[in-house]
C-alpha positions as CSV (number, residue, x, y, z in Angstrom):
1,M,-20.7,2.2,2.3
2,A,-17.3,3.2,0.9
3,L,-14.1,2.1,2.6
4,P,-12.1,4.8,4.4
5,L,-9.3,6.2,2.1
6,E,-6.7,5.4,4.8
7,I,-6.0,2.4,7.0
8,P,-3.6,2.4,10.0
9,P,-0.6,0.1,9.7
10,Q,-1.5,-1.7,12.9
11,E,-4.9,-2.7,11.3
12,V,-3.1,-4.0,8.1
13,K,-0.8,-6.1,10.4
14,Q,-3.8,-7.4,12.4
15,R,-5.6,-8.4,9.2
16,L,-2.5,-10.1,7.8
17,D,-2.0,-11.9,11.1
18,A,-5.6,-13.1,11.0
19,G,-4.9,-14.8,7.7
20,E,-6.7,-12.3,5.5
21,K,-5.3,-12.1,2.0
22,L,-4.3,-8.5,1.1
23,R,-2.4,-7.2,-1.9
24,L,0.3,-4.9,-0.7
25,I,1.3,-2.3,-3.3
26,D,4.4,-0.3,-2.8
27,V,4.4,2.8,-5.0
28,R,7.8,4.1,-4.0
29,E,10.8,4.2,-6.3
30,P,13.1,1.2,-6.8
31,Q,16.0,2.9,-4.8
32,E,13.6,3.3,-1.9
33,F,12.4,-0.3,-2.1
34,A,16.1,-1.4,-1.9
35,I,16.4,0.4,1.4
36,A,13.3,-0.8,3.2
37,R,10.4,-3.1,2.2
38,I,7.5,-4.9,3.7
39,E,7.6,-8.6,3.1
40,G,5.1,-9.6,0.4
41,G,4.7,-6.1,-1.0
42,D,4.7,-5.6,-4.8
43,L,6.7,-2.7,-6.1
44,I,4.8,-0.7,-8.6
45,P,6.3,2.8,-8.7
46,M,3.6,5.6,-8.7
47,R,4.6,6.8,-12.2
48,T,3.9,3.2,-13.6
49,I,0.5,2.8,-11.9
50,P,-1.6,3.8,-15.0
51,G,0.1,1.1,-17.0
52,A,-0.4,-1.4,-14.2
53,L,-4.2,-0.7,-14.0
54,P,-5.2,-4.0,-15.7
55,Q,-3.2,-6.1,-13.2
56,L,-4.5,-4.0,-10.3
57,S,-8.1,-4.3,-11.3
58,A,-7.8,-8.1,-11.8
59,G,-8.7,-10.2,-8.8
60,D,-10.8,-9.7,-5.6
61,L,-8.1,-9.0,-3.1
62,P,-8.2,-5.7,-1.2
63,L,-5.4,-3.4,-2.2
64,I,-3.3,-1.8,0.5
65,V,-1.2,1.0,-1.2
66,Y,1.8,2.5,0.6
67,C,4.8,4.8,0.1
68,H,7.3,6.4,2.4
69,H,5.0,8.7,4.4
70,G,1.5,8.1,2.9
71,V,1.2,11.1,0.5
72,R,1.9,9.3,-2.8
73,S,-0.2,6.3,-1.8
74,L,-3.2,8.5,-0.9
75,N,-2.9,10.1,-4.4
76,V,-2.8,6.7,-6.0
77,V,-5.8,5.5,-4.0
78,H,-7.8,8.6,-5.1
79,W,-6.8,7.9,-8.7
80,L,-7.6,4.1,-8.5
81,R,-11.1,4.9,-7.1
82,E,-11.7,7.3,-10.0
83,Q,-10.9,4.4,-12.3
84,G,-13.5,2.2,-10.6
85,I,-11.3,0.2,-8.2
86,E,-13.1,0.7,-4.9
87,N,-11.4,-2.0,-2.8
88,C,-8.2,0.0,-2.1
89,Q,-6.8,1.9,0.8
90,S,-3.7,3.9,1.5
91,M,-1.7,2.8,4.6
92,A,-1.6,5.9,6.8
93,G,2.0,7.1,7.4
94,G,3.5,4.8,4.9
95,I,6.4,2.4,5.4
96,D,7.8,4.8,8.0
97,A,4.7,4.4,10.2
98,W,5.0,0.6,9.6
99,S,8.6,0.7,10.9
100,V,7.7,2.7,14.0
101,S,4.5,1.0,15.0
102,V,4.6,-2.6,13.5
103,D,8.0,-3.8,12.6
104,P,11.1,-2.0,13.8
105,N,13.3,-4.3,11.7
106,V,12.2,-2.4,8.6
107,P,14.8,0.4,8.3
108,R,13.7,4.0,8.5
109,Y,15.2,6.6,6.1
């Protein structure tokens, strides 16, 4: 059974708190990353995802992809699945939803 395309930020937090190893992939631009970030997230801007495919396909960790509001990350997850990377999900609502529902210390913009 395929994973849902999206995962709520609260579920990502629960899985991290439970000790599950997840690879957080931030597909926003560097200037956005400078404003707000999730600790442990790797910045790979959306436009560079195709070139990063080898590193994204290496390893067994689930990929949690996020952006500002969840649109870019959902597009990236669709594309990654087309490339054969099934163990990936877009964080619904992006870093903005993370800030609202998980960690208010992450600035909103």
